[in-house]
All heavy atoms as an XYZ file, in Angstrom:
833
protein
N      48.952    -81.018     59.227
C      47.862    -81.879     58.841
C      46.543    -81.201     59.195
O      46.403    -80.653     60.266
C      47.970    -83.211     59.563
C      49.214    -83.973     59.212
S      49.221    -85.579     60.012
C      50.921    -85.985     59.798
N      45.587    -81.259     58.268
C      44.346    -80.547     58.472
C      43.151    -81.469     58.340
O      43.198    -82.473     57.642
C      44.214    -79.447     57.427
C      45.327    -78.429     57.490
C      45.173    -77.408     56.372
O      44.232    -77.435     55.615
N      46.116    -76.503     56.299
N      42.062    -81.086     58.994
C      40.804    -81.810     58.821
C      40.226    -81.444     57.462
O      40.561    -80.418     56.881
C      39.828    -81.451     59.932
N      39.349    -82.277     56.954
C      38.713    -82.024     55.680
C      37.710    -80.888     55.817
O      37.199    -80.616     56.887
C      38.029    -83.295     55.176
C      38.961    -84.501     55.041
C      38.176    -85.717     54.584
C      40.097    -84.221     54.098
N      37.401    -80.242     54.712
C      36.548    -79.059     54.720
C      35.150    -79.316     55.266
O      34.555    -78.456     55.877
C      36.461    -78.488     53.307
N      34.600    -80.499     55.083
C      33.226    -80.762     55.513
C      33.113    -81.165     56.981
O      32.070    -81.601     57.427
C      32.577    -81.823     54.625
C      33.270    -83.169     54.690
O      34.244    -83.308     55.464
O      32.849    -84.091     53.974
N      34.177    -81.023     57.738
C      34.133    -81.338     59.157
C      34.508    -82.766     59.491
O      34.630    -83.107     60.652
N      34.686    -83.610     58.493
C      35.122    -84.972     58.751
C      36.641    -85.010     58.720
O      37.289    -84.103     58.237
C      34.561    -85.916     57.702
C      33.060    -86.041     57.789
C      32.550    -87.109     56.854
O      33.130    -87.373     55.823
N      31.457    -87.719     57.237
N      37.177    -86.082     59.258
C      38.616    -86.239     59.260
C      39.050    -87.105     58.090
O      38.263    -87.846     57.514
C      39.084    -86.881     60.577
C      38.969    -85.909     61.745
O      39.155    -84.700     61.535
O      38.698    -86.363     62.859
N      40.334    -87.022     57.767
C      40.924    -87.880     56.753
C      41.752    -88.955     57.436
O      42.413    -88.700     58.454
N      41.700    -90.161     56.890
C      42.401    -91.308     57.463
C      43.098    -92.091     56.370
O      42.606    -92.191     55.245
C      41.405    -92.263     58.152
C      40.691    -91.665     59.318
C      39.504    -90.966     59.136
C      41.197    -91.785     60.604
C      38.834    -90.408     60.208
C      40.528    -91.229     61.680
C      39.348    -90.536     61.471
O      38.687    -89.981     62.540
N      44.237    -92.672     56.710
C      44.883    -93.662     55.853
C      44.725    -94.993     56.570
O      45.328    -95.227     57.614
C      46.366    -93.334     55.599
C      47.015    -94.431     54.772
C      46.494    -91.986     54.904
N      43.862    -95.832     56.025
C      43.541    -97.148     56.576
C      44.377    -98.178     55.842
O      44.525    -98.106     54.621
C      42.054    -97.436     56.348
C      41.626    -98.813     56.787
C      41.216    -99.037     58.084
C      41.632    -99.870     55.898
C      40.815   -100.302     58.489
C      41.231   -101.136     56.292
C      40.820   -101.353     57.583
N      44.942    -99.146     56.576
C      45.729   -100.176     55.901
C      46.013   -101.371     56.803
O      45.751   -101.347     58.006
C      47.044    -99.606     55.398
S      48.145    -99.049     56.701
N      46.566   -102.385     56.198
C      47.063   -103.557     56.916
C      48.356   -103.137     57.614
O      49.224   -102.520     57.009
C      47.335   -104.684     55.917
C      47.849   -105.923     56.604
O      49.088   -106.026     56.759
O      47.037   -106.783     56.973
N      48.467   -103.486     58.885
C      49.665   -103.082     59.628
C      50.662   -104.226     59.854
O      51.664   -104.055     60.521
C      49.283   -102.443     60.966
C      48.496   -103.369     61.860
O      48.582   -104.592     61.763
N      47.711   -102.790     62.754
N      50.350   -105.399     59.300
C      51.283   -106.516     59.393
C      51.063   -107.440     60.574
O      51.646   -108.517     60.635
N      50.230   -107.044     61.540
C      49.954   -107.910     62.688
C      48.980   -109.008     62.274
O      48.076   -108.778     61.488
C      49.354   -107.111     63.839
C      50.231   -106.033     64.452
C      49.450   -105.249     65.499
C      51.472   -106.649     65.064
N      49.139   -110.187     62.821
C      48.241   -111.308     62.546
C      47.759   -111.891     63.860
O      48.440   -111.817     64.880
C      48.937   -112.398     61.727
C      49.355   -111.935     60.347
C      48.111   -111.611     59.511
N      48.442   -110.994     58.254
C      48.324   -109.712     57.990
N      47.919   -108.865     58.908
N      48.611   -109.236     56.807
N      46.565   -112.461     63.827
C      46.006   -113.061     65.032
C      45.205   -114.290     64.651
O      44.975   -114.552     63.473
C      45.139   -112.056     65.775
S      43.759   -111.444     64.819
N      44.755   -115.020     65.658
C      44.002   -116.239     65.387
C      42.552   -116.143     65.839
O      41.784   -117.061     65.624
C      44.677   -117.459     66.054
C      44.826   -117.234     67.546
C      46.010   -117.743     65.401
C      45.308   -118.434     68.316
N      42.172   -115.057     66.477
C      40.796   -114.894     66.938
C      40.360   -113.446     66.763
O      41.158   -112.522     66.897
C      40.672   -115.293     68.397
N      39.082   -113.267     66.475
C      38.523   -111.924     66.331
C      38.216   -111.347     67.703
O      37.956   -112.100     68.633
C      37.261   -111.996     65.492
N      38.239   -110.059     67.877
C      38.609   -109.063     66.875
C      40.113   -109.025     66.687
O      40.876   -109.196     67.638
C      38.092   -107.756     67.461
C      38.094   -107.970     68.937
C      37.814   -109.444     69.137
N      40.525   -108.817     65.480
C      41.937   -108.883     65.130
C      42.500   -107.478     64.900
O      41.896   -106.689     64.176
C      42.088   -109.723     63.862
S      43.790   -110.057     63.443
N      43.636   -107.157     65.496
C      44.210   -105.817     65.342
C      45.091   -105.668     64.099
O      46.057   -104.929     64.108
C      45.039   -105.666     66.618
C      45.517   -107.053     66.882
C      44.366   -107.948     66.479
N      44.763   -106.358     63.013
C      45.644   -106.361     61.847
C      45.496   -105.143     60.945
O      46.228   -105.015     59.963
C      45.443   -107.633     61.025
O      44.126   -107.687     60.538
N      44.592   -104.233     61.261
C      44.446   -102.998     60.488
C      44.620   -101.811     61.411
O      44.318   -101.874     62.599
C      43.056   -102.924     59.832
C      42.869   -103.997     58.798
O      43.703   -104.196     57.926
N      41.770   -104.716     58.891
N      45.088   -100.722     60.832
C      45.203    -99.485     61.584
C      44.820    -98.328     60.672
O      44.748    -98.470     59.459
C      46.614    -99.303     62.151
O      47.565    -99.260     61.119
N      44.577    -97.183     61.294
C      44.225    -95.983     60.547
C      45.005    -94.812     61.122
O      45.031    -94.615     62.339
C      42.730    -95.713     60.633
N      45.638    -94.066     60.250
C      46.329    -92.840     60.643
C      45.334    -91.698     60.510
O      44.801    -91.458     59.423
C      47.528    -92.590     59.737
C      48.191    -91.219     59.862
C      48.849    -91.051     61.226
C      49.194    -91.004     58.744
N      45.054    -91.026     61.617
C      44.186    -89.848     61.570
C      45.050    -88.653     61.174
O      45.960    -88.267     61.911
C      43.521    -89.609     62.925
C      42.541    -88.474     62.892
C      41.820    -88.292     64.218
O      42.208    -88.903     65.224
O      40.858    -87.514     64.223
N      44.799    -88.097     60.010
C      45.668    -87.057     59.476
C      45.635    -85.775     60.299
O      46.648    -85.089     60.396
C      45.305    -86.759     58.021
C      45.494    -87.932     57.062
C      45.112    -87.525     55.648
C      46.919    -88.456     57.105
N      44.506    -85.438     60.900
C      44.401    -84.199     61.668
C      45.287    -84.196     62.905
O      45.802    -83.160     63.297
C      42.948    -83.944     62.072
N      45.480    -85.379     63.514
C      46.227    -85.443     64.769
C      47.546    -86.205     64.662
O      48.397    -86.084     65.539
C      45.394    -86.138     65.864
O      45.171    -87.498     65.474
C      44.068    -85.422     66.082
N      47.683    -87.027     63.627
C      48.865    -87.872     63.504
C      48.764    -89.148     64.327
O      49.705    -89.940     64.365
N      47.623    -89.367     64.979
C      47.433    -90.553     65.814
C      47.210    -91.788     64.942
O      46.441    -91.757     63.981
C      46.224    -90.374     66.732
C      45.929    -91.588     67.578
C      44.649    -91.465     68.390
O      43.925    -90.472     68.256
O      44.382    -92.395     69.167
N      47.873    -92.882     65.311
C      47.637    -94.169     64.662
C      46.682    -94.957     65.538
O      46.962    -95.217     66.706
C      48.948    -94.946     64.454
C      49.861    -94.179     63.499
C      48.656    -96.346     63.919
C      51.251    -94.764     63.353
N      45.537    -95.299     64.975
C      44.509    -96.036     65.697
C      44.629    -97.489     65.286
O      44.385    -97.840     64.134
C      43.112    -95.477     65.375
C      43.087    -93.982     65.716
C      42.040    -96.245     66.130
C      41.996    -93.222     65.028
N      45.052    -98.339     66.206
C      45.276    -99.756     65.913
C      44.013   -100.565     66.163
O      43.194   -100.221     66.993
C      46.410   -100.288     66.756
C      47.722    -99.561     66.504
C      48.917   -100.235     67.125
N      50.110    -99.428     67.200
C      50.762    -98.877     66.206
N      50.297    -98.999     65.001
N      51.860    -98.185     66.389
N      43.871   -101.644     65.433
C      42.744   -102.541     65.632
C      41.429   -101.998     65.122
O      40.375   -102.344     65.626
N      41.473   -101.157     64.126
C      40.253   -100.560     63.579
C      39.782   -101.382     62.369
O      40.583   -101.972     61.662
C      40.508    -99.079     63.197
C      41.452    -98.954     62.033
C      39.236    -98.342     62.921
N      38.470   -101.442     62.186
C      37.895   -102.058     60.987
C      37.283   -100.936     60.161
O      37.103    -99.811     60.647
C      36.839   -103.136     61.326
C      37.466   -104.283     62.097
C      35.672   -102.554     62.084
N      36.958   -101.215     58.908
C      36.393   -100.183     58.048
C      35.015   -100.597     57.561
O      34.776   -101.768     57.264
C      37.339    -99.847     56.870
C      36.863    -98.591     56.138
C      37.500   -101.036     55.942
C      37.903    -97.978     55.220
N      34.127    -99.624     57.512
C      32.780    -99.803     56.979
C      32.702    -98.939     55.725
O      32.708    -97.709     55.814
C      31.752    -99.362     58.017
C      30.318    -99.432     57.531
O      30.085    -99.671     56.325
O      29.415    -99.226     58.354
N      32.639    -99.587     54.558
C      32.618    -98.846     53.288
C      31.208    -98.744     52.698
O      31.042    -98.245     51.581
C      33.578    -99.471     52.261
C      33.177   -100.911     51.948
C      35.021    -99.375     52.748
C      33.911   -101.503     50.761
N      30.199    -99.165     53.431
C      28.828    -99.133     52.918
C      28.374    -97.732     52.533
O      27.556    -97.576     51.625
C      27.852    -99.734     53.917
C      28.025   -101.237     54.074
O      28.655   -101.865     53.188
O      27.543   -101.783     55.080
N      28.873    -96.704     53.195
C      28.457    -95.331     52.923
C      29.200    -94.648     51.798
O      28.924    -93.491     51.487
N      30.152    -95.337     51.184
C      30.883    -94.732     50.068
C      29.983    -94.586     48.851
O      29.150    -95.460     48.573
C      32.088    -95.589     49.675
C      33.285    -95.575     50.605
C      34.352    -96.539     50.091
C      33.862    -94.180     50.746
N      30.158    -93.510     48.083
C      29.449    -93.402     46.812
C      29.842    -94.560     45.895
O      30.977    -95.060     45.959
C      29.930    -92.075     46.237
C      30.498    -91.324     47.391
C      30.997    -92.348     48.360
N      28.945    -94.967     45.048
C      29.192    -96.110     44.165
C      30.463    -95.928     43.329
O      31.215    -96.869     43.123
C      27.983    -96.353     43.254
C      27.993    -97.702     42.586
C      28.017    -98.865     43.566
O      27.358    -98.847     44.589
N      28.782    -99.886     43.271
N      30.719    -94.699     42.867
C      31.908    -94.472     42.038
C      33.219    -94.667     42.813
O      34.259    -94.900     42.219
C      31.870    -93.100     41.368
C      31.864    -91.928     42.326
C      30.464    -91.468     42.733
O      29.471    -92.170     42.486
O      30.386    -90.395     43.338
N      33.151    -94.570     44.139
C      34.342    -94.797     44.955
C      34.583    -96.284     45.228
O      35.657    -96.663     45.677
C      34.245    -94.057     46.286
C      34.470    -92.561     46.139
O      34.953    -92.132     45.069
O      34.164    -91.831     47.085
N      33.595    -97.103     44.966
C      33.738    -98.539     45.209
C      34.343    -99.200     43.967
O      33.725   -100.028     43.315
C      32.386    -99.169     45.561
C      31.849    -98.682     46.892
C      30.528    -99.319     47.214
C      29.978    -98.811     48.526
N      28.674    -99.367     48.829
N      35.573    -98.807     43.664
C      36.282    -99.338     42.499
C      36.626   -100.807     42.708
O      36.676   -101.293     43.833
C      37.561    -98.526     42.270
N      36.882   -101.513     41.629
C      37.210   -102.936     41.709
C      38.440   -103.206     42.558
O      38.537   -104.236     43.202
C      37.404   -103.509     40.307
C      36.153   -103.565     39.437
C      36.505   -104.071     38.046
C      35.089   -104.451     40.081
N      39.379   -102.281     42.575
C      40.595   -102.487     43.347
C      40.575   -101.755     44.695
O      41.611   -101.510     45.282
C      41.826   -102.107     42.531
C      41.816   -100.645     42.085
O      40.766    -99.976     42.227
O      42.853   -100.170     41.595
N      39.386   -101.411     45.204
C      39.293   -100.689     46.470
C      39.918   -101.476     47.612
O      40.670   -100.921     48.406
C      37.830   -100.357     46.804
C      37.601    -99.603     48.116
C      38.323    -98.256     48.101
C      36.120    -99.407     48.359
N      39.650   -102.769     47.705
C      40.211   -103.573     48.793
C      41.743   -103.561     48.748
O      42.400   -103.478     49.784
C      39.669   -105.003     48.752
C      38.206   -105.105     49.111
C      37.895   -104.530     50.493
O      38.642   -104.676     51.448
N      36.764   -103.857     50.583
N      42.309   -103.627     47.551
C      43.770   -103.580     47.418
C      44.307   -102.228     47.874
O      45.323   -102.153     48.572
C      44.168   -103.842     45.973
C      45.667   -103.850     45.755
C      46.029   -104.140     44.312
O      45.383   -104.996     43.691
O      46.963   -103.495     43.814
N      43.624   -101.149     47.504
C      44.058    -99.813     47.912
C      43.960    -99.648     49.422
O      44.826    -99.033     50.041
C      43.227    -98.750     47.206
C      43.529    -98.651     45.728
C      42.638    -97.637     45.043
C      42.969    -97.588     43.565
N      42.130    -96.639     42.845
N      42.912   -100.192     50.023
C      42.767   -100.121     51.474
C      43.845   -100.947     52.162
O      44.441   -100.510     53.152
C      41.377   -100.606     51.896
C      40.216    -99.696     51.507
C      38.894   -100.383     51.789
C      40.304    -98.362     52.219
N      44.093   -102.141     51.663
C      45.125   -103.013     52.242
C      46.478   -102.307     52.247
O      47.204   -102.326     53.228
C      45.200   -104.320     51.455
C      46.278   -105.254     51.935
C      46.031   -106.133     52.988
C      47.535   -105.262     51.358
C      47.017   -106.992     53.446
C      48.525   -106.114     51.809
C      48.266   -106.978     52.849
O      49.250   -107.818     53.306
N      46.795   -101.662     51.134
C      48.105   -101.031     50.976
C      48.177    -99.620     51.536
O      49.262    -99.055     51.652
C      48.482   -101.017     49.489
N      47.037    -99.019     51.884
C      47.050    -97.667     52.430
C      47.379    -96.603     51.420
O      48.000    -95.596     51.756
N      46.950    -96.774     50.193
C      47.324    -95.832     49.140
C      46.328    -94.700     48.927
O      46.555    -93.854     48.068
C      47.544    -96.565     47.803
O      46.323    -97.209     47.428
C      48.660    -97.578     47.907
N      45.236    -94.664     49.714
C      44.243    -93.606     49.565
C      43.901    -92.989     50.922
O      44.040    -93.625     51.956
C      42.953    -94.122     48.887
C      42.389    -95.338     49.615
C      43.188    -94.428     47.420
C      41.094    -95.877     49.054
N      43.471    -91.737     50.867
C      42.987    -91.046     52.056
C      41.467    -91.152     52.052
O      40.805    -90.794     51.076
C      43.423    -89.568     52.074
C      42.772    -88.821     53.230
C      44.943    -89.464     52.170
N      40.938    -91.662     53.150
C      39.509    -91.885     53.323
C      38.922    -90.756     54.155
O      39.460    -90.415     55.218
C      39.262    -93.224     54.061
C      39.810    -94.395     53.265
C      37.801    -93.418     54.408
C      39.067    -94.698     52.010
N      37.812    -90.176     53.708
C      37.049    -89.227     54.522
C      36.087    -90.038     55.376
O      35.513    -91.018     54.904
C      36.274    -88.269     53.635
N      35.932    -89.644     56.620
C      35.006    -90.372     57.477
C      35.210    -90.036     58.937
O      35.785    -89.007     59.277
N      34.750    -90.946     59.777
C      34.884    -90.759     61.221
C      35.027    -92.124     61.889
O      34.620    -93.141     61.340
C      33.654    -90.028     61.776
O      32.483    -90.784     61.514
N      35.612    -92.107     63.071
C      35.785    -93.328     63.863
C      34.628    -93.425     64.854
O      34.344    -92.469     65.582
C      37.124    -93.327     64.622
C      38.306    -93.262     63.664
C      37.225    -94.537     65.557
C      38.646    -94.529     62.954
N      33.965    -94.569     64.840
C      32.891    -94.855     65.780
C      33.268    -96.087     66.594
O      34.044    -96.911     66.137
C      31.585    -95.177     65.043
C      31.001    -94.040     64.262
C      29.701    -94.424     63.563
O      29.268    -95.597     63.677
O      29.126    -93.554     62.900
N      32.693    -96.194     67.772
C      32.815    -97.439     68.525
C      31.508    -98.197     68.343
O      30.428    -97.641     68.541
C      33.101    -97.202     70.014
O      32.112    -96.341     70.541
C      34.463    -96.581     70.221
N      31.629    -99.448     67.941
C      30.470   -100.303     67.712
C      30.650   -101.587     68.500
O      31.766   -101.992     68.788
C      30.328   -100.631     66.228
C      30.036    -99.408     65.366
C      29.855    -99.794     63.933
N      29.472    -98.641     63.127
C      29.335    -98.684     61.817
N      29.534    -99.817     61.155
N      28.986    -97.602     61.153
N      29.546   -102.210     68.826
C      29.580   -103.476     69.544
C      29.313   -104.604     68.554
O      28.366   -104.533     67.773
C      28.526   -103.495     70.655
O      28.762   -102.384     71.519
C      28.614   -104.771     71.464
N      30.183   -105.612     68.578
C      30.002   -106.800     67.751
C      30.178   -108.028     68.637
O      30.846   -107.961     69.668
C      31.015   -106.840     66.612
C      30.809   -105.758     65.584
C      31.780   -105.871     64.424
O      32.752   -106.605     64.474
N      31.516   -105.124     63.381
N      29.603   -109.127     68.214
C      29.724   -110.364     68.974
C      30.674   -111.308     68.250
O      30.504   -111.586     67.062
C      28.348   -111.039     69.146
O      27.489   -110.112     69.810
C      28.459   -112.306     69.972
N      31.698   -111.766     68.972
C      32.668   -112.733     68.460
C      32.679   -113.920     69.421
O      32.934   -113.746     70.605
C      34.076   -112.135     68.386
C      34.184   -110.951     67.471
C      34.202   -109.659     67.980
C      34.276   -111.118     66.094
C      34.316   -108.567     67.151
C      34.387   -110.024     65.260
C      34.404   -108.747     65.787
N      32.388   -115.086     68.895
C      32.412   -116.310     69.697
C      31.569   -116.181     70.963
O      31.959   -116.596     72.046
C      33.842   -116.713     70.045
C      34.732   -116.800     68.844
C      35.725   -115.859     68.620
C      34.565   -117.820     67.905
C      36.535   -115.934     67.495
C      35.370   -117.894     66.784
C      36.343   -116.952     66.587
O      37.143   -117.015     65.470
N      30.401   -115.532     70.820
C      29.477   -115.401     71.933
C      29.798   -114.281     72.910
O      29.080   -114.085     73.879
N      30.872   -113.538     72.676
C      31.241   -112.436     73.567
C      31.082   -111.115     72.818
O      31.518   -110.978     71.679
C      32.695   -112.557     74.021
C      32.939   -113.673     74.979
C      34.357   -113.605     75.484
C      34.592   -114.613     76.581
N      35.930   -114.471     77.153
N      30.470   -110.155     73.505
C      30.323   -108.822     72.924
C      31.635   -108.058     73.082
O      32.214   -108.039     74.161
C      29.169   -108.091     73.585
C      27.821   -108.752     73.255
C      26.662   -108.134     74.011
N      26.506   -106.716     73.823
C      25.746   -106.149     72.882
N      25.075   -106.899     72.045
N      25.648   -104.839     72.788
N      32.071   -107.454     71.994
C      33.323   -106.701     71.979
C      33.060   -105.299     71.433
O      32.232   -105.121     70.553
C      34.346   -107.387     71.064
C      34.687   -108.791     71.427
C      35.728   -108.864     72.513
O      36.456   -107.915     72.757
N      35.804   -110.001     73.178
N      33.792   -104.341     71.943
C      33.766   -102.986     71.401
C      34.801   -102.942     70.276
O      35.966   -103.301     70.475
C      34.134   -101.942     72.479
C      33.182   -102.051     73.652
C      34.201   -100.550     71.881
C      31.971   -101.207     73.600
N      34.367   -102.492     69.101
C      35.240   -102.440     67.937
C      35.256   -101.016     67.402
O      34.204   -100.421     67.166
C      34.742   -103.409     66.841
C      35.613   -103.330     65.607
C      34.675   -104.830     67.365
N      36.451   -100.473     67.222
C      36.566    -99.155     66.600
C      36.391    -99.335     65.096
O      37.053   -100.174     64.480
C      37.909    -98.524     66.917
C      37.978    -98.107     68.383
C      39.318    -97.592     68.727
N      40.214    -98.763     68.722
C      41.468    -98.737     69.103
N      42.012    -97.626     69.475
N      42.195    -99.823     69.083
N      35.504    -98.527     64.524
C      35.149    -98.670     63.120
C      35.331    -97.342     62.405
O      34.792    -96.316     62.833
C      33.678    -99.125     62.974
O      33.511   -100.339     63.710
C      33.311    -99.355     61.529
N      36.094    -97.360     61.320
C      36.216    -96.201     60.448
C      35.038    -96.242     59.485
O      34.937    -97.149     58.655
C      37.536    -96.224     59.690
C      37.717    -95.191     58.573
C      37.478    -93.771     59.060
C      39.093    -95.332     57.946
N      34.127    -95.301     59.627
C      32.954    -95.219     58.760
C      33.333    -94.301     57.596
O      33.421    -93.085     57.746
C      31.726    -94.688     59.524
C      30.518    -94.625     58.609
C      31.446    -95.562     60.737
N      33.585    -94.911     56.456
C      34.060    -94.184     55.280
C      32.908    -93.516     54.545
O      31.867    -94.133     54.324
C      34.794    -95.139     54.345
N      33.102    -92.252     54.181
C      32.087    -91.522     53.427
C      32.592    -91.053     52.071
O      31.811    -90.583     51.258
C      31.585    -90.304     54.219
O      32.703    -89.469     54.535
C      30.888    -90.743     55.496
N      33.890    -91.165     51.836
C      34.440    -90.747     50.547
C      35.920    -91.037     50.457
O      36.575    -91.341     51.447
N      36.429    -90.961     49.256
C      37.857    -91.074     49.003
C      38.337    -89.694     48.592
O      37.818    -89.107     47.638
C      38.156    -92.111     47.911
C      37.689    -93.496     48.379
C      39.645    -92.116     47.559
C      37.789    -94.569     47.329
N      39.300    -89.171     49.327
C      39.756    -87.800     49.107
C      40.866    -87.672     48.066
O      40.814    -86.822     47.206
C      40.232    -87.188     50.422
C      39.114    -86.945     51.400
C      38.090    -85.956     50.873
O      38.475    -84.894     50.356
O      36.896    -86.269     50.954
N      41.888    -88.526     48.208
C      43.065    -88.391     47.345
C      43.991    -89.571     47.567
O      43.736    -90.418     48.424
C      43.813    -87.089     47.653
C      44.327    -87.021     49.081
C      45.166    -85.782     49.328
N      45.471    -85.596     50.723
C      46.422    -86.232     51.404
N      47.179    -87.132     50.817
N      46.627    -85.977     52.682
N      45.083    -89.595     46.825
C      46.121    -90.601     47.043
C      46.891    -90.243     48.311
O      47.103    -89.067     48.618
C      47.073    -90.639     45.854
N      47.279    -91.256     49.057
C      48.069    -91.042     50.273
C      49.528    -90.785     49.911
O      50.058    -91.355     48.961
C      47.971    -92.260     51.184
N      50.154    -89.937     50.687
C      51.583    -89.650     50.506
C      52.402    -90.759     51.169
O      51.948    -91.370     52.146
C      51.918    -88.319     51.142
C      51.206    -87.153     50.492
C      51.575    -85.832     51.170
N      50.785    -84.764     50.608
C      49.729    -84.219     51.203
N      49.355    -84.622     52.401
N      49.049    -83.258     50.628
N      53.600    -90.997     50.694
C      54.440    -92.028     51.327
C      54.614    -91.807     52.834
O      54.600    -92.764     53.603
C      55.770    -91.914     50.587
C      55.387    -91.402     49.229
C      54.236    -90.452     49.488
N      54.720    -90.568     53.272
C      54.888    -90.286     54.703
C      53.640    -90.660     55.498
O      53.725    -90.929     56.702
C      55.220    -88.813     54.919
O      54.160    -87.991     54.457
N      52.475    -90.678     54.852
C      51.232    -91.028     55.523
C      51.022    -92.535     55.594
O      50.146    -93.005     56.298
C      50.044    -90.381     54.785
C      50.086    -88.879     54.830
C      49.119    -88.206     53.868
O      48.709    -88.836     52.869
O      48.777    -87.041     54.122
N      51.848    -93.279     54.866
C      51.710    -94.739     54.801
C      52.735    -95.468     55.670
O      52.814    -96.697     55.635
C      51.874    -95.180     53.344
C      50.802    -94.622     52.439
C      50.985    -95.054     51.002
N      50.994    -96.494     50.915
C      51.870    -97.194     50.184
N      52.779    -96.588     49.472
N      51.802    -98.495     50.154
N      53.501    -94.768     56.445
C      54.588    -95.393     57.227
C      54.104    -96.478     58.175
O      54.845    -97.395     58.494
C      55.367    -94.349     57.984
C      56.242    -93.535     57.064
C      57.342    -92.827     57.813
N      58.140    -92.099     56.846
C      58.232    -90.793     56.780
N      57.600    -90.034     57.655
N      58.961    -90.218     55.859
N      52.863    -96.391     58.665
C      52.330    -97.391     59.602
C      51.845    -98.650     58.886
O      51.483    -99.617     59.550
C      51.195    -96.791     60.440
C      49.951    -96.505     59.680
N      49.859    -95.477     58.775
C      48.750    -97.109     59.677
C      48.654    -95.474     58.250
N      47.953    -96.461     58.777
N      51.868    -98.650     57.588
C      51.359    -99.780     56.796
C      52.446   -100.827     56.557
O      53.610   -100.477     56.379
C      50.850    -99.289     55.444
S      49.546    -98.055     55.556
N      52.042   -102.091     56.507
C      53.020   -103.159     56.286
C      53.521   -103.183     54.853
O      54.615   -103.659     54.588
C      52.422   -104.513     56.647
O      51.357   -104.832     55.759
N      52.756   -102.650     53.910
C      53.126   -102.722     52.498
C      53.716   -101.414     51.981
O      53.739   -101.187     50.780
C      51.893   -103.082     51.664
O      50.910   -102.076     51.824
N      54.191   -100.590     52.846
C      54.696    -99.282     52.416
C      55.875    -99.453     51.542
O      56.281    -98.831     50.725
C      55.019    -98.399     53.593
C      56.045    -98.971     54.520
C      56.157    -98.068     55.741
N      56.649    -98.869     56.814
C      57.866    -98.756     57.297
N      58.690    -97.890     56.833
N      58.253    -99.532     58.274
């Protein structure tokens, strides 16, 4: 597994099947392709994606983990129910390619 040419990493972000009743919810995870690490409880920020990457079915592709996202993981602070929480956020900058079945193993919809 290799990092992307521009110095960013590739990730397969998806629903992992976990459910919760309060935020922050660990129902999404991201596989970092460079290391093979599965990062649980991550959210995604798609604001930085080029407009052409914001396809109508982008949410479905993200849910199912069918695409490789270029980007980086940041820690951000958000407030849930009056409490500040640290949230790991995948900041997406592009869509690289379709994910391979082996890269989707951590996804609930594989």
